[in-house]
C-alpha positions, -999 to +999 in steps of 0.1 A: +503-306+260+476-327+277+482-362+288+463-392+299+482-419+319+477-452+336+496-458+368+503-494+378+497-496+416+516-516+442+484-542+444+480-548+408+452-519+404+455-490+379+444-451+389+440-433+355+442-396+355+452-368+330+476-339+332+498-309+312+529-318+329+531-355+332+571-362+348+559-336+378+523-354+382+539-389+383+568-374+406+538-361+429+517-399+433+548-415+437+556-390+469+524-397+480+511-360+467+491-372+443+452-386+440+440-400+476+438-436+458+476-438+448+486-424+482+471-455+498+481-479+469+521-471+470+544-474+452+532-468+417+546-464+382+537-452+347+521-482+331+503-461+301+504-425+288+492-412+256+492-373+243+458-358+231+453-324+215+434-307+239+424-307+277+389-316+270+396-345+250+425-358+276+395-355+302+374-376+278+398-406+277+403-404+312+370-409+320+370-439+288+399-456+307+384-454+343+356-472+326+375-499+310+382-533+330+411-543+345+419-568+315+418-543+292+437-518+310+464-543+313+463-550+276+466-514+272+499-514+293+510-542+275+511-523+243+523-494+256+554-510+270+562-529+241+564-498+221+590-480+246 
């Protein structure tokens, strides 16, 4: 199942990505083997995740998240965390 996610980096910035194996992808990011951006901003933690029906929709949602402001990402992460 495709997921889109936001990671909160050590410096307070967010990283948006998509994957079909969320646990493995988060582990790779945390180990410094994920994206170049997260390697430079360790440690990271999962701030938000959602499942989508198709890979295409996950990729489109990732693109939309990357275009969100930092404030919008904070609100999204806070709302998601309160439901966990």
